[in-house]
N, C-alpha and C positions, 0 to 999 in steps of 0.2 A: 231538339228533334232529332230523330234517327235519320242520318244522311248518307247515303253512298255517291259512289263516282266510279268512273270507267277505270280499269287498269291501264297504264301505259309506263311501262320501264319502272321506275323508282319514285313515281309520282305519289304511290300511296304513303310514302314514310312522311313527307312534310305534310301532306293534306290531312294525314289521320291526327298528326300533331295540332294543326290549326283547329281542326273541328271538335276535337276533345277541349282543346285549350278554350274555346270560345263557350263551352258549356253545352255543346251538342255531342251526340253520340255517332262516332264514326261507324257505319255497318260496311266493312269490307268483303266484298264479292269474293268467293274462292279464287285462289289462283286460276288462270285461264287454263283450261283442261279441254278434253275431248267432248264433254257435255256442253261446255260454253260453245265450241265450234257448232255443234250439232243444234243447239237452241237458236243461235243467231241465223245458221243456214235454213232453218225450218221456218222461222217466222218473217225474215227479212225478205223484202223483194229479191228475186234471182238477180238482178243486173246490179244490185248494190255491191260496194266495194267490201274488202275483208274487215277494216276496221270498223265500219259500219255494224257489220254482223257480229263481231267480237264484242263491241260495246252493248249491243243489244241482249246478248248473252250473259254479259256481266250483270247487267240491269235486272234480268228476269231471276238470276240467281240471288242477288242482293235482296230483291223484293220477296223471295220466298224465305229471307231470314229476317224479315220484318222491317226493312227500310221503309221509311214514310215520306222522303225526299229524295228526289236525285239531283246532283249538282252536274252539269254538263257546259262545255265551252260552246261558243258562238263561233262564227267565222264570217268572211267577208270575201266577195270576189268569186270567180267561175268555179272554185272547187266545191264540190257538194257538202263538204263538212259544215256549212253553214245552215244546212237544212237537217242535218242528222236529228238534232233535238226535236223537232216539230214531227218529223215522220216517226221517229222511235216512239214519243207521247202517244201518238194515235194507235200505233201497233199495241203497245201495252195497255193502253184503254180498251181496246178492242178484245184482248185476252182476258180482262176483268181485273186488272191489277188497279188499286186505289192508291194514288200518291201525288206529290206536287213535284213540279220540275223546277229548277230554278238554273238561269243561264249565268254564265261569265261570257257576256258580250264583249268584244273589242272595244275601244273607246270610240272608233268610228262607226260602230252599230247602233244597236237599240239601247240607249242609256237608260231608259225607262226599266228595261230587264236587269242591267246591271245594278242599278240602284235598288231594285227590289231584292235582288239577292243578297247584297251588301247589308240590307236592313234586317234580313233574316239571320245572316251570320253573326252581326254584331248583337242584335237584340238589345238587351240591357245590361250587357257587359261594359264596366267602366272604361273610358277612353284609354286610361294607362294601362290597363289589363289587355285590352284588345291589340293596343300597340306592341305590348311585350312579346303577346303571343305570334303576331305577323313577324315581328323580328327573329324570333326562335325558328319558326317555320322557313322563313328564307334563307337564314344562315344554314340551317339543315340541307336546303337544296344546293347551296354552294359548295359545302364540305362533301356532300354525297357525291356531287358531281365531281369534285376533284379527287376523291377516292376512286372513283370508277376510271378516271383518266390514269391515274397511277397504276391500277391493275392492268389496264389495256397496254401500258408501256412494258411492266414488268413481267407479265404473263410469259412472252416467249424468251426471256432472259432469265426464268428461274429454274432452279434444279429439279423441285418438286412442284409441278404445277397444280397438283391436288391438293397440296398444303396451301399453295397461294390462293386458290379459290376458296379454301375454308376460311382462311385469316380475312378475306374480303366478306365472305358471308357472315362472320362474327363482328366485322366492323358495321355492317349494315343492320344488324339486330342491335348492338349497343346505339347506334345512332336512332334507331325506332324507339327505343326506352328511354334515351336522354331527355331530360327536362331543364337542364342548366346550359345556357348558351356557352358559358366560359369552359364547358367542359367538351364542346365539339371538336376543338383543334387536338386536344388530348387523344380521341379516338382515331384522329386521323395520322397523327404523329405515331402512334401504335401502330396501325396498319402498315405506314412507311417503313417502320424499323423491321417489322417482321419479314416483309417483302425484299428489304435490303440484305437481311440475314439469309435469305433464301436464293440469292442471285449468284448464278453461276460465273465462272471467271469469264473476262472479256474474250470475245472471239469474233468470229464473223458477225456483223451486225445483222439483225433479222430483216426481212422484208417489212416494207411499211405500205399500207395499203388504206386508201381512204374510204370509210362506209358512209355512203350517202343516200337521199332519196326521200320517201314520204316519211315525215316524223314519226308516225306510229309504227310504221314497219321496222324503222330504224332503233327506235328506242324499247319496243316490247319483246325481250327475248323468246317469250313463249310463242309468238306468232313467226318470227324469223328463224327459229330452230337455233337459237343461242348462238348467232353467227360471231359476236365477238369471242366467245369461249372457244368455239370450233376451231377459228383462225388462230387464237392465240395458242392452242394445243398442236397446231401445226408449225410453230414457230414464226409466226405472223404477227408485226405489232399493227394494231388497228388504231387508226387515226380518226377523230371524229369531232367535228365542231359542232355539230347538232347536239343540244342536251335541254332538259327542263329549265335551267336557268337561262341560258342563252334564248330560249323562246319566250319566257316571261319579259327578258329585258327587251326584246324586240317588239313583242305584240302587245303587252300590257303597260310596259315602262317605257316605250319607244322615246318619249320626249326626252327622257334622261340618258338614254344609251342610242343617240342616232348614228353611231358609227357603224352598227351591225346593218342598217338599211344601205349606208353609204357604199360598204365595202362590198356588200352583193351587187349592187348595180355597177359599181366599178368593174369588178371581175367579170359578169356576165354581160356587159353591153355590146362586146365585139360580136357575140353569138346569138344574144336573145337581149332584145331591147324593149320587149314588151313585158308587163306582169301577166301571168297566165294562170294565176291562182294557185293555191297550195304552197308548196316548196319547190315548183317547177324552175324558178329563177335560182333559187339558192342552189339547186342540183348542179345547174350549169356553173354556178360561182364557185362551188367546191370542186368540180372537176377541173377548172382552170387552176385553181389554188394548187391541187394536186400535181397540175403539168408544171407550173412555174417552180415548184419546191421540189421538183424532181422525185415523187413517189414513185413506187414502184407498179402501183395499179389503183384501180378505182372498183368498188362493187357499188352497183346502184340497186336499191331493193325498193320495189313497189308493189301496190296491190293492184290485182287485175281489174282492168276498165278505169284506172286512176288518170283522167284527162291531163292535170298538170304534168305528172311524170311520163305520159306518153309524149307529150311536146318536148319535154327534155330528152327523152329516148332518141327522138328523131334528129335532134341535134348531136348526139354522141359521136357519130362518126367523123363529124368535123373537129370536135375538141380532141379526140384520139388522134387524127391525122396530124392536127397542128402541133401537138406536143410529143407524138410518138408514144401515146399513154395508153396501155392495155385497159380496157374496161369490161367488167362482166356485168351484165343485167339480170337481177332474178325479178320475176313477177310470180308473185304467190297468190294463191286463194285457198279456200278451205280445202280443196284436192290435193294440194301440195304435199309431198312425203319429205321426211327428213333424209332419208337415203338418197333421193335424188339431188338435194341440195349438198349434201356431203360430196357426192360424186363430182359435181360440177366443181365446188370449191377446191377439191384435190387437184382436178385438172387445172384449173386457173393458177393454184399456187405452183404447179410444177412448171406451169408455162412461164410463170415471172422468175422462178429459180433459174431456168434454162436462158431466158433473156438476160439476166444478169451476169451470167457466167459468159455471154457473149454468142449466143447461138441466136445470130440474125433472122433464122427463119421464124422464131417466135414473136417476132416484131409486127403483130398484126391486132387488129381490133377484135374483141371477144363478146360481141354483143349475143342477144338471143333471149328467148323467154322461156320460163319454166312453168308448164302448166300444172 
């Protein structure tokens, strides 16, 4: 079956491997672009958040390329993500598209939907073959996330940042093509060697800023204006705990990885003791972690109208005051512009540099919204 799925960061690499390996055909929507934004904004409800609109645009572009089925995640709790698939299915049907929708519901949700999706994916593939494909896709996720973390650490420390980014793109291309699990570590080591050879002599350590917020906005560079690369080019090391592998460990395989949830509850409890949906509680936990580990600052990214992140944003002043931690909040929608985001980032980074050099006047909370 020809299957598509929404873009979100590096998700397409392991999912493409999984679908093709199980005998299906992965139909990748074009990389998120201006038309994707326009399609999503045109057909989605006006009050829908930006991830909903971009997902919808991805689906329309993939269906235009001949996709027969859509793979989509489900969700629990107050976040509207749990309703994305049902509303998007109705919108696409009203537009005249013919397709089937398959949901990856979390284990606490509709198990019937999850079972139906797994039956489709596995089909008549031998169990040994399916297990090998799942292992390959999982290991790709793990190595890709490690490669991304390495780039975020090395980019502000590289002599030639353009060369470092090209090395990373070559690493991703190699990981996409790779069909043998034993070779995945080789591609990572090659990336590490190239980045080490490009490293400048040790000097003043770069600023360290944690990137937090709603998972889609944090992980999808074409929606957050390539925040990680922009900050790296400004000489800032981006610290990010949230990743595809971490999300899967916590939400799909939580029984085997209980430490993620325990850590979130432990860190967020003094400021937010209740589950508010989405990644609201995780946002507070990561703010606290940044304060405890004395990072230079935090950037929270969220889509306009996102209830869980708005709750977290309201607690930001308390966390900032408790840890003397500068926090910049970026609220993005389809009307946001790269120039405005860059200007705010430059001002925030300048604030952090002055604060590090002892300018006490720069020790202030840096909230706000970007329209």
